C-alpha positions as CSV (number, residue, x, y, z in Angstrom):
1,M,7.1,-13.3,-6.9
2,K,5.1,-13.9,-3.7
3,R,6.4,-13.0,-0.3
4,S,5.3,-14.3,3.2
5,L,3.4,-11.2,4.5
6,L,0.3,-10.7,6.6
7,A,-2.8,-11.3,4.5
8,S,-4.6,-8.5,6.4
9,A,-4.0,-4.8,6.9
10,T,-0.9,-4.0,8.8
11,I,0.8,-1.2,10.7
12,L,4.3,-0.9,9.1
13,A,7.1,1.5,9.2
14,L,8.9,1.8,5.8
15,S,10.8,4.3,3.7
16,G,11.1,6.9,6.4
17,A,7.4,7.3,6.9
18,A,5.7,7.4,10.3
19,Q,3.7,4.4,11.4
20,A,0.5,4.5,9.5
21,T,-2.6,2.5,8.6
22,M,-2.0,0.6,5.5
23,F,-4.2,-1.4,2.9
24,G,-2.9,-4.8,1.9
25,P,-0.4,-6.2,1.4
26,D,-1.6,-8.1,-1.8
27,A,0.2,-11.4,-2.7
28,F,2.8,-9.5,-4.5
29,G,3.8,-7.3,-1.7
30,Y,2.1,-4.0,-2.6
31,V,0.7,-1.9,0.3
32,G,-1.3,1.4,0.3
33,Q,-1.0,4.3,2.7
34,D,-3.5,7.2,2.7
35,S,-3.7,10.9,3.5
36,E,-6.0,10.3,6.6
37,G,-5.4,8.9,10.1
38,P,-2.3,8.5,12.0
39,G,1.0,8.9,10.0
40,A,-1.0,10.1,6.9
41,I,0.8,11.0,3.8
42,S,0.6,14.6,2.5
43,F,-1.8,15.7,-0.2
44,N,0.1,17.8,-2.8
45,Y,-1.8,17.9,-6.1
46,Q,0.6,18.4,-9.0
47,S,-1.5,19.6,-11.9
48,I,-0.3,19.2,-15.5
49,V,-3.3,21.3,-16.9
50,P,-2.4,23.4,-18.7
51,G,1.0,22.2,-19.9
52,G,0.5,18.5,-20.2
53,T,-0.1,16.6,-23.5
54,L,-3.8,15.7,-24.2
55,V,-3.8,12.0,-24.9
56,A,-7.5,11.0,-24.8
57,M,-10.8,12.8,-24.9
58,G,-14.4,11.8,-25.1
59,D,-16.8,9.1,-23.7
60,D,-15.7,5.6,-23.4
61,V,-12.5,6.1,-25.3
62,S,-8.9,5.6,-24.7
63,S,-5.7,6.9,-26.3
64,L,-6.1,4.1,-28.8
65,S,-9.4,5.4,-29.9
66,S,-9.0,9.2,-29.7
67,V,-6.5,12.0,-29.8
68,N,-3.3,9.8,-29.9
69,F,-4.7,6.8,-31.6
70,A,-1.7,4.9,-29.9
71,P,-0.4,3.9,-26.5
72,V,1.3,6.7,-24.5
73,T,5.0,6.2,-24.4
74,L,6.5,6.8,-20.9
75,A,9.5,9.1,-20.6
76,V,11.1,6.8,-18.2
77,P,10.2,2.9,-18.0
78,F,8.1,2.1,-14.8
79,T,8.3,-1.4,-13.0
80,F,4.9,-2.7,-12.2
81,Y,4.3,-6.3,-10.8
82,G,7.9,-7.2,-11.9
83,E,7.4,-6.1,-15.4
84,T,9.2,-3.2,-17.1
85,V,6.6,-1.0,-18.6
86,T,7.4,1.3,-21.4
87,S,4.0,2.4,-22.6
88,L,0.4,2.5,-21.2
89,V,-3.1,3.1,-22.5
90,P,-5.1,5.7,-20.5
91,S,-8.9,5.2,-20.5
92,V,-11.2,8.1,-20.1
93,N,-13.0,5.7,-17.8
94,G,-10.3,6.3,-15.0
95,Y,-7.6,3.6,-15.4
96,L,-4.3,2.8,-17.1
97,T,-3.6,-0.5,-18.7
98,T,-0.6,-2.3,-20.2
99,D,-2.9,-3.9,-22.9
100,I,-1.4,-1.7,-25.6
101,D,-3.1,-3.9,-28.3
102,G,-6.5,-2.9,-27.2
103,D,-8.0,-6.2,-26.7
104,F,-11.4,-4.9,-25.8
105,G,-10.0,-3.7,-22.4
106,T,-9.4,0.0,-23.0
107,E,-12.9,1.5,-23.0
108,D,-14.3,-0.6,-20.1
109,L,-17.1,1.4,-18.4
110,T,-18.0,-1.1,-15.8
111,P,-16.2,-0.9,-12.3
112,D,-14.4,-4.1,-11.2
113,W,-14.8,-4.0,-7.5
114,P,-13.7,-5.7,-5.3
115,L,-10.1,-6.4,-6.3
116,P,-8.6,-8.6,-7.3
117,Q,-11.0,-10.0,-10.0
118,K,-10.9,-10.3,-13.8
119,P,-12.0,-7.1,-15.4
120,S,-15.4,-7.0,-16.9
121,A,-14.2,-6.4,-20.4
122,P,-11.7,-8.8,-21.8
123,T,-8.0,-7.9,-21.6
124,D,-4.6,-9.6,-20.9
125,G,-3.2,-6.4,-19.4
126,K,-2.3,-5.2,-15.9
127,R,-4.3,-2.2,-14.6
128,I,-3.7,0.8,-12.5
129,Y,-7.3,1.9,-11.5
130,A,-7.3,5.6,-10.3
131,L,-11.2,5.8,-10.4
132,H,-12.8,3.3,-12.8
133,D,-16.3,4.2,-13.6
134,D,-18.5,5.4,-16.5
135,L,-16.8,8.6,-17.0
136,E,-16.4,11.2,-19.8
137,G,-13.7,14.0,-20.2
138,S,-10.0,14.2,-21.0
139,V,-6.7,12.7,-20.0
140,Y,-3.4,14.4,-20.0
141,Y,0.1,13.2,-19.7
142,A,3.4,14.8,-18.7
143,Y,6.8,13.7,-17.2
144,D,8.1,15.7,-14.3
145,D,11.8,15.0,-13.2
146,M,11.1,16.9,-9.9
147,A,7.6,15.5,-9.0
148,I,7.0,15.5,-5.2
149,H,6.9,12.1,-3.5
150,P,5.0,12.2,-0.2
151,T,7.9,10.8,1.8
152,L,11.1,10.9,-0.4
153,G,11.1,14.4,-1.7
154,S,11.7,15.1,-5.3
155,V,11.5,12.0,-7.5
156,G,10.9,11.9,-11.3
157,A,7.4,10.6,-12.4
158,S,5.1,10.1,-15.3
159,I,1.9,11.9,-14.5
160,F,-1.5,11.1,-16.0
161,Q,-4.3,13.5,-15.1
162,W,-8.1,13.1,-15.8
163,E,-10.4,16.1,-16.0
164,A,-13.8,14.2,-15.9
165,S,-17.4,13.9,-15.0
166,Y,-19.8,11.0,-14.5
167,V,-21.8,10.3,-17.5
168,E,-24.9,10.7,-15.3
169,G,-23.9,14.3,-14.7
170,E,-21.9,14.5,-11.5
171,G,-18.7,16.6,-11.8
172,P,-16.5,17.9,-13.2
173,F,-13.7,16.8,-11.0
174,S,-9.9,16.2,-11.3
175,F,-7.7,13.3,-10.3
176,Q,-4.1,12.0,-11.2
177,V,-1.8,9.1,-11.1
178,L,2.0,9.6,-10.5
179,L,4.1,6.9,-11.6
180,F,7.4,7.4,-9.8
181,N,10.8,6.1,-11.2
182,N,11.3,3.9,-8.1
183,G,8.1,2.1,-8.7
184,D,6.0,3.8,-6.3
185,I,2.3,5.0,-7.3
186,L,0.5,8.0,-6.0
187,M,-3.2,8.5,-6.7
188,Q,-4.6,12.0,-5.9
189,F,-8.2,13.3,-6.0
190,L,-8.6,17.1,-6.1
191,G,-11.7,18.2,-4.1
192,G,-12.4,14.5,-3.6
193,D,-14.9,12.5,-5.7
194,P,-18.7,13.5,-6.0
195,G,-19.6,9.8,-5.9
196,S,-21.2,7.6,-8.7
197,P,-24.7,8.8,-9.2
198,N,-25.9,5.3,-9.8
199,G,-24.5,4.1,-6.4
200,Q,-22.1,1.5,-7.8
201,T,-18.6,1.1,-6.4
202,A,-16.0,2.8,-8.4
203,T,-12.8,1.0,-8.6
204,T,-9.4,2.3,-7.1
205,G,-6.4,0.0,-6.9
206,I,-4.0,-2.0,-8.8
207,L,-4.4,-5.5,-10.6
208,N,-1.9,-7.9,-12.0
209,N,-2.7,-9.9,-15.1
210,G,-2.6,-13.6,-15.7
211,M,-5.2,-15.2,-13.5
212,F,-6.2,-11.8,-12.2
213,D,-6.0,-13.1,-8.6
214,V,-3.4,-10.6,-7.2
215,G,-4.3,-7.0,-6.8
216,L,-4.7,-4.3,-4.1
217,G,-8.1,-2.6,-3.6
218,I,-8.3,0.8,-2.0
219,N,-12.1,1.2,-1.9
220,G,-13.9,0.1,1.2
221,G,-17.1,-0.9,-0.6
222,N,-19.3,1.2,1.6
223,N,-20.4,3.4,-1.2
224,D,-19.0,6.5,0.3
225,P,-16.9,9.0,-1.8
226,F,-13.4,10.0,-1.0
227,A,-12.8,12.8,1.3
228,D,-12.0,16.2,-0.2
229,D,-8.3,16.3,-1.3
230,Y,-7.5,12.6,-0.8
231,A,-4.3,10.8,-1.7
232,V,-3.1,7.1,-1.5
233,L,0.5,6.0,-2.1
234,I,1.1,2.5,-3.2
235,T,4.5,0.9,-2.5
236,Q,6.0,-2.5,-2.5
237,V,7.1,-4.0,0.8
238,P,10.8,-5.2,0.6
239,A,11.8,-8.7,1.4
240,P,12.3,-9.1,5.2
241,G,15.8,-7.6,6.3
242,A,16.3,-6.1,2.8
243,M,16.3,-2.5,4.1
244,G,16.2,-2.8,7.9
245,V,12.5,-2.9,8.1
246,L,11.2,-1.9,11.5
247,G,8.6,-4.7,11.3
248,V,5.1,-5.2,11.9
249,T,3.7,-3.7,15.1
250,G,0.2,-4.9,15.0
251,L,-2.9,-5.3,13.0
252,A,-4.8,-2.3,11.7
253,A,-8.6,-2.0,11.8
254,T,-10.1,-2.5,8.4
255,R,-10.0,1.0,6.6
256,R,-13.5,2.4,5.9
257,R,-12.8,3.8,2.5
258,R,-14.8,4.9,-0.5
259,R,-17.9,3.3,-1.8
């Protein structure tokens, strides 16, 4: 499903949020809005440690190869690129995949920037990249029916949280992905990101499967780490007129984000 949208970053007023700089849209209609700049969303880290379920732990492992030895079943199905997702595989290397059969794509340690592009490890799954790099540590899962959405108040969400370090030694640090019941995705980085010690561009964003030519990248490619306590909300732009969209009011300057 492709929509006629601006191919570059836009300033758009949606879902009750103030005008803000946006990433995207991608060819499916996903856009991102971060916690810096005009109309920024709020940062509100919702830690699930302790209390969450440990689902993966180690170096270059996923829930298929450690702890769970199985995909993580979501408490509530999540809609992603038009597909109803009922389970996901979290990788310690900072991403979630719908590749629940583990076709070599769940322990990928090489970042895939810039998006969209085919992942460096073979896979037939969609991906949600929180911070894809060569990491080690633990991943936790919990469902919160009163999770805090930056613009909508309390919305149920599946939460995945990483307690990780770069294999080269930087860390530890904590980041999370909230998959809201309405299909929105929130990524949050507690204390920011220390930055990849080897200088490569870690991957943050989302990627469809198939030809891997549809995706939304949040990184800016300038090799800078995220600011302290950084968040980005990814939503889907409705079809024109679907909810009284206030419309595009101009082009945004290209966001200078991440590495």
